[in-house]
Backbone as numpy.savetxt, mean C-alpha at the origin, in Angstrom:
# Nx Ny Nz CAx CAy CAz Cx Cy Cz
-15.76 8.40 0.35 -14.33 8.13 -0.18 -14.00 6.85 -0.28
-13.29 6.51 -1.23 -13.06 5.33 -1.91 -11.67 4.94 -0.75
-11.07 3.86 -0.32 -9.52 3.92 -0.03 -9.41 2.58 -0.49
-8.52 2.09 -1.40 -7.59 0.85 -1.72 -6.45 0.83 -1.35
-6.19 -0.71 -1.26 -5.05 -1.24 -0.94 -4.63 -2.10 -2.38
-3.52 -1.81 -2.95 -2.80 -2.35 -3.67 -1.27 -2.68 -3.31
-1.27 -4.08 -3.35 0.30 -4.95 -2.43 0.33 -6.11 -3.03
1.87 -6.54 -2.74 2.21 -7.61 -2.97 2.97 -8.69 -1.75
2.20 -9.84 -1.55 2.53 -10.50 -0.58 3.20 -11.97 -1.05
4.30 -12.25 -0.01 4.74 -13.70 -0.56 3.31 -14.67 -0.18
3.98 -15.78 -1.29 2.68 -17.15 -0.92 2.08 -17.20 0.28
3.30 -16.84 1.42 2.77 -17.23 2.89 2.24 -15.98 3.69
1.82 -15.21 2.94 1.35 -14.21 3.26 1.96 -12.67 4.03
3.31 -12.60 3.59 4.28 -11.58 4.53 4.48 -10.60 3.20
4.54 -9.08 3.62 4.41 -8.10 2.80 6.39 -7.38 2.86
6.64 -8.27 3.80 8.61 -7.69 4.11 8.94 -8.99 5.18
10.36 -8.85 5.14 11.36 -9.93 6.23 10.51 -9.11 7.07
11.23 -9.71 8.77 10.98 -9.53 9.65 11.52 -8.35 10.11
13.11 -7.80 9.47 13.67 -6.98 9.35 13.60 -6.04 8.11
12.01 -5.57 7.70 11.57 -5.14 6.41 12.18 -4.90 4.91
13.29 -6.18 5.07 13.35 -5.96 3.69 12.64 -6.75 2.79
12.69 -6.42 1.18 12.03 -6.87 0.25 12.50 -7.46 -0.77
13.71 -7.89 -0.61 14.93 -9.07 -1.25 14.38 -10.13 -2.19
12.97 -10.87 -1.56 12.34 -11.47 -2.35 11.21 -11.00 -3.33
11.21 -9.40 -3.22 9.97 -9.43 -4.64 10.82 -8.68 -5.41
10.44 -9.35 -6.55 10.71 -8.72 -8.01 10.61 -7.59 -8.12
11.81 -6.27 -8.45 11.50 -5.40 -8.68 11.73 -4.39 -7.65
12.14 -4.80 -6.26 12.50 -4.11 -5.29 13.94 -3.59 -5.19
14.85 -4.27 -6.22 15.89 -3.82 -6.23 15.89 -2.24 -7.37
14.73 -1.91 -7.67 14.93 -0.71 -8.47 14.98 -0.93 -9.79
15.01 -2.04 -10.54 14.66 -2.72 -11.97 13.20 -3.29 -12.03
12.86 -2.75 -13.34 11.70 -3.06 -13.78 11.67 -4.61 -14.01
9.95 -4.72 -14.29 10.06 -6.46 -15.08 10.69 -6.31 -16.40
11.07 -7.29 -16.24 11.95 -7.71 -17.76 11.10 -8.38 -18.66
9.78 -8.22 -18.33 8.97 -8.74 -19.52 7.57 -6.94 -19.81
8.33 -6.10 -18.77 7.48 -5.00 -18.63 6.77 -4.71 -18.47
5.84 -5.71 -17.80 4.51 -6.33 -17.34 4.47 -5.07 -15.96
3.39 -4.38 -15.56 3.51 -3.60 -14.18 2.33 -3.91 -13.66
1.78 -4.90 -13.67 0.22 -5.68 -12.97 -0.57 -4.66 -12.51
-1.21 -3.93 -13.40 -2.11 -2.76 -13.30 -1.47 -1.65 -12.56
-0.40 -1.54 -12.28 -0.15 -0.47 -11.15 -0.55 1.03 -11.79
0.28 1.27 -13.24 0.42 2.51 -13.54 -1.05 2.91 -13.72
-2.25 1.68 -14.06 -3.64 2.32 -14.26 -3.87 2.59 -12.63
-3.63 2.01 -12.02 -4.18 2.10 -10.72 -3.69 3.42 -10.06
-2.66 3.31 -10.21 -1.95 4.79 -9.88 -2.70 5.81 -10.18
-3.16 5.56 -11.41 -3.96 7.30 -11.98 -4.87 7.22 -11.87
-5.54 6.41 -11.28 -7.20 6.58 -10.14 -7.26 6.46 -8.98
-5.81 7.08 -8.27 -6.08 7.48 -6.90 -5.64 9.42 -6.98
-5.85 9.61 -5.95 -5.84 11.11 -5.90 -4.78 11.24 -4.83
-4.36 10.40 -4.24 -3.35 10.58 -2.90 -2.46 9.58 -2.44
-1.56 9.22 -1.91 -1.56 7.90 -1.48 -1.33 8.01 0.02
-1.52 7.35 1.49 -1.47 7.55 2.83 -0.03 6.53 3.10
0.99 6.22 3.54 1.57 5.36 3.82 1.91 5.80 5.02
2.69 4.71 6.15 3.07 4.73 7.47 4.45 5.04 7.58
5.27 5.70 8.51 6.19 6.43 8.55 7.62 5.30 8.15
7.20 3.93 8.74 7.97 2.51 7.98 8.05 2.53 6.72
7.09 2.73 6.15 7.05 2.60 4.61 7.73 3.79 4.30
7.57 5.02 4.64 8.16 5.89 3.61 9.58 6.19 4.06
9.74 5.76 4.86 11.57 5.43 5.24 11.86 4.29 4.37
11.27 3.25 4.01 11.96 2.20 3.00 11.50 2.56 1.68
10.63 3.38 1.34 10.79 4.22 0.09 12.09 4.90 0.01
11.91 5.88 0.99 13.06 6.57 0.84 14.46 6.09 0.52
14.81 4.75 0.83 16.02 3.86 0.52 15.66 3.40 -0.49
14.94 3.47 -1.77 15.02 3.15 -2.95 16.14 4.49 -3.85
16.17 5.18 -3.36 16.88 6.21 -4.35 16.05 7.18 -4.78
15.93 7.16 -5.73 14.56 8.12 -6.39 12.48 8.09 -6.09
12.62 9.40 -5.67 11.20 8.92 -5.47 10.07 8.65 -6.82
9.21 7.00 -6.02 8.79 6.62 -7.16 7.29 7.33 -7.20
7.45 8.57 -6.45 5.43 8.53 -6.96 5.09 10.17 -7.81
6.13 10.44 -7.90 6.81 11.79 -9.26 5.81 12.92 -7.89
4.70 13.94 -8.78 3.91 14.60 -7.50 2.81 14.51 -7.30
2.47 12.89 -7.20 1.15 12.36 -7.18 1.79 12.82 -5.41
0.49 13.10 -4.73 0.36 13.43 -3.29 0.40 12.43 -2.45
1.27 12.68 -1.25 1.73 11.19 -0.18 1.69 11.95 0.70
0.70 11.19 1.91 0.18 11.89 3.33 1.26 10.71 3.75
1.77 10.58 4.91 2.71 9.83 5.74 2.03 10.17 7.37
1.86 8.96 7.78 1.08 8.93 8.99 2.34 8.71 9.71
2.50 9.64 11.24 3.49 9.42 11.78 2.90 9.94 13.64
3.52 8.95 14.52 2.44 9.80 15.61 3.83 10.85 16.22
5.32 11.09 15.19 6.15 11.76 16.11 6.33 12.51 14.58
7.01 14.22 14.94 7.39 14.48 13.79 8.23 14.02 12.97
8.00 14.37 11.34 8.90 13.45 10.74 9.29 14.78 9.82
10.57 14.82 9.67 10.65 16.10 8.64 10.73 15.63 7.27
10.34 16.25 6.14 10.44 15.63 5.21 11.21 16.25 4.21
12.23 15.18 3.50 13.55 15.95 3.06 13.27 16.71 1.98
14.02 17.92 1.73 14.17 18.49 1.36 13.99 18.44 -0.55
14.30 16.72 -1.39 14.30 16.64 -2.53 13.16 16.22 -2.70
12.45 16.23 -2.29 10.90 15.41 -2.58 9.98 16.23 -2.90
9.21 16.69 -3.65 8.31 17.24 -4.18 7.43 17.96 -2.80
7.11 18.98 -3.25 6.36 19.67 -2.05 4.76 19.27 -1.67
4.62 17.81 -2.65 3.32 17.03 -2.33 3.22 16.29 -1.42
4.31 16.12 -0.65 4.78 15.20 0.50 4.43 15.70 1.89
3.69 15.14 2.39 3.18 16.10 3.69 3.41 14.61 4.99
3.14 14.89 6.10 3.16 13.78 7.38 1.75 14.85 8.34
1.10 13.94 8.46 0.03 14.32 9.85 0.34 12.78 10.68
-0.03 13.08 12.06 -0.29 12.52 13.05 -1.96 12.06 13.28
-2.78 12.78 12.48 -4.46 12.34 13.13 -4.86 10.84 12.14
-5.70 10.41 13.00 -6.30 9.14 13.04 -6.94 9.01 11.80
-7.47 7.55 11.18 -7.52 7.30 9.78 -8.63 8.09 9.64
-10.21 8.05 10.22 -11.20 8.89 10.26 -11.11 10.00 9.92
-10.13 10.64 10.87 -9.84 12.23 11.01 -9.19 12.12 9.00
-8.63 11.72 8.87 -7.37 12.11 7.17 -8.75 12.15 6.23
-9.82 10.62 6.57 -10.12 10.69 5.56 -11.47 11.25 5.27
-12.03 12.02 6.52 -12.72 13.58 6.77 -12.25 14.43 6.06
-11.28 14.85 6.29 -10.41 15.95 5.69 -10.32 15.85 4.40
-9.32 14.66 4.09 -9.17 14.26 2.64 -10.08 14.86 1.67
-11.77 14.35 2.22 -13.21 14.02 1.74 -13.26 15.58 1.22
-13.47 16.18 2.44 -13.42 17.52 2.08 -12.69 18.52 1.63
-11.92 18.01 1.39 -10.71 18.81 0.46 -11.37 18.34 -1.22
-11.94 17.47 -1.13 -12.48 16.86 -2.63 -11.73 15.60 -3.31
-10.74 15.35 -2.68 -10.25 14.01 -2.55 -11.16 12.62 -2.91
-11.10 11.84 -3.82 -12.40 10.65 -4.22 -11.61 9.37 -3.67
-10.70 9.41 -4.22 -9.90 7.94 -4.23 -8.41 7.61 -3.41
-8.10 6.88 -2.20 -6.71 7.16 -1.69 -6.49 5.44 -1.67
-4.92 5.43 -2.08 -4.19 4.76 -1.86 -3.51 4.24 -0.71
-3.71 3.38 -0.09 -3.21 3.06 1.77 -2.67 2.30 1.70
-1.04 2.20 2.06 0.14 1.61 2.01 1.06 1.05 3.26
1.43 0.03 3.20 1.65 -0.19 5.07 1.27 -0.80 5.67
2.03 -1.96 5.89 1.38 -3.01 6.80 0.58 -2.41 7.98
1.01 -1.87 8.86 0.27 -1.21 10.23 -0.90 -0.17 9.75
-0.76 0.71 8.82 -1.33 1.81 8.23 -2.83 0.91 7.35
-2.44 0.27 6.67 -3.45 -1.05 6.30 -4.38 -1.66 7.12
-3.85 -2.49 8.53 -4.86 -2.25 9.46 -5.13 -1.57 10.42
-4.63 -0.05 10.65 -5.33 0.89 11.04 -6.66 0.95 9.55
-6.16 1.30 8.74 -7.83 1.99 8.28 -8.76 0.71 8.03
-8.31 -1.02 8.19 -9.27 -1.65 7.63 -9.98 -1.65 9.06
-9.33 -1.52 10.28 -9.86 -1.67 11.52 -11.03 -0.66 11.69
-10.62 0.40 11.24 -11.49 1.69 11.46 -12.98 1.43 10.16
-12.53 0.52 9.24 -13.60 0.37 8.23 -13.64 1.20 7.33
-12.27 1.82 6.68 -12.19 2.35 6.05 -11.98 1.95 4.29
-11.32 0.80 4.40 -11.00 -0.11 3.07 -12.09 -0.22 2.23
-12.16 -0.11 1.34 -13.09 -0.87 0.19 -13.00 -1.74 -0.40
-11.61 -1.90 -1.10 -11.13 -2.71 -1.99 -9.73 -3.08 -1.70
-9.42 -4.43 -1.80 -8.24 -4.77 -1.58 -7.41 -5.45 -2.96
-6.67 -5.24 -3.26 -5.39 -5.33 -4.72 -4.14 -6.00 -3.89
-4.59 -7.66 -4.22 -3.45 -8.00 -3.42 -2.43 -9.13 -4.88
-1.56 -9.00 -4.78 -0.59 -9.67 -6.14 0.23 -10.86 -5.02
0.06 -12.46 -4.90 0.79 -13.02 -4.26 2.20 -13.22 -5.47
2.82 -13.15 -4.77 4.27 -13.63 -5.41 4.63 -15.36 -5.49
4.99 -15.79 -6.02 5.53 -17.37 -5.83 6.49 -17.69 -5.16
6.62 -17.04 -3.78 7.46 -17.54 -3.33 7.61 -17.50 -1.76
8.02 -18.57 -1.12 7.82 -18.71 0.51 9.01 -17.92 1.38
8.76 -17.20 2.19 9.82 -16.59 3.08 9.73 -17.20 4.94
8.76 -17.92 4.58 8.86 -18.34 5.80 8.50 -17.78 7.41
8.86 -16.60 7.17 8.27 -15.46 8.74 8.70 -14.27 7.68
8.26 -12.87 8.44 8.22 -11.91 8.25 6.80 -11.10 8.49
6.82 -9.48 8.12 5.86 -9.31 8.15 4.28 -8.97 7.67
3.41 -9.79 8.45 2.47 -10.58 7.74 1.21 -8.94 7.48
1.02 -9.50 6.16 -0.05 -8.03 5.76 -1.07 -8.02 6.64
-1.51 -8.67 7.34 -3.23 -8.19 8.26 -2.74 -8.98 9.70
-3.45 -8.54 10.56 -3.06 -8.32 11.62 -4.15 -8.78 12.90
-4.19 -8.44 13.82 -5.39 -8.92 14.77 -6.07 -7.61 14.03
-7.88 -8.24 14.12 -8.88 -7.12 13.81 -9.87 -7.35 14.92
-10.77 -6.27 14.90 -11.30 -5.87 15.96 -13.16 -7.10 15.72
-13.00 -7.37 14.06 -13.96 -8.11 13.83 -13.94 -8.32 12.51
-14.64 -9.29 11.88 -14.43 -10.29 10.98 -14.36 -9.16 9.73
-13.89 -9.24 8.81 -13.84 -8.52 7.27 -14.80 -9.66 6.17
-16.15 -9.15 5.91 -15.68 -10.27 4.78 -15.91 -9.93 3.44
-14.96 -10.39 2.40 -14.87 -9.64 1.10 -15.60 -10.67 -0.25
-15.39 -10.07 -1.05 -16.23 -10.82 -1.95 -15.11 -10.30 -3.46
-15.14 -11.36 -3.70 -13.93 -11.67 -5.02 -14.68 -11.05 -5.74
-14.02 -9.82 -6.72 -14.59 -9.25 -7.40 -12.85 -10.05 -9.11
-11.91 -10.06 -9.13 -11.25 -11.15 -10.25 -10.10 -11.44 -9.81
-9.71 -12.56 -10.45 -7.88 -13.08 -10.47 -7.68 -13.00 -11.52
-6.05 -12.69 -11.39 -5.29 -12.44 -12.67 -3.85 -13.15 -12.98
-3.81 -14.10 -13.76 -2.84 -14.99 -13.24 -1.67 -14.23 -14.82
-0.27 -14.33 -14.20 0.69 -14.25 -15.21 1.87 -15.23 -15.53
2.11 -14.66 -16.30 2.85 -16.08 -16.81 4.69 -16.59 -16.02
4.87 -15.12 -15.18 5.78 -15.47 -14.00 5.39 -15.84 -12.61
3.60 -16.39 -12.78 3.50 -17.40 -11.75 2.99 -16.14 -10.50
2.69 -14.89 -10.84 2.08 -14.13 -9.65 0.34 -14.31 -10.21
-0.32 -14.15 -9.00 -1.26 -14.22 -8.84 -2.32 -13.45 -8.31
-2.71 -12.14 -9.31 -3.46 -10.82 -8.35 -5.12 -11.07 -8.11
-5.50 -10.99 -7.20 -6.48 -11.25 -6.72 -7.47 -9.71 -6.34
-8.46 -9.59 -6.52 -9.12 -8.03 -6.36 -10.39 -8.71 -5.44
-10.42 -7.82 -4.62 -11.79 -7.98 -3.36 -12.57 -6.72 -3.01
-13.60 -6.55 -2.82 -14.46 -5.51 -2.16 -14.47 -6.05 -0.96
-15.02 -4.93 -0.23 -15.17 -5.14 1.56 -16.63 -5.55 1.54
-17.22 -6.57 2.37 -19.08 -6.36 2.17 -19.33 -5.94 4.06
-19.68 -4.77 3.96 -20.20 -4.52 5.30 -21.53 -5.06 5.51
């Protein structure tokens, strides 16, 4: 099973402000990019079978208003029971299993590619050795402090650079594969 991360960070490596706000991130207000650029997001989403996110990310996405994932399967990892709002598609579910158990379960169901999202969830999948690809878009803004994409790791994670794309607005998107 392939598990990929597709995420934006500030230039200083934060995925959100300390309070979880994304006001520094263009498009976080629900408005699309004025140039119509999606930075490969739709192509990436078309390649994944399901999205796995943590509870905090799920609650943040719910605050955006319209559910952005359509009928794509979304699995929310939460250590506590999590009621799924009735207005969401039936493809949204929650579980409290470990990343390894979840990957095994989804692989047994025939899924081939997962999108892993949310700081703590990404970190737990990295520590479990379950991430194969990182697509990180650096936004040209310094926010000074916030929630870091990467936290403590049980060991070094070696990466191989695959490609870097630059955009007219200053975004720099790099794709890496993990080398084990």
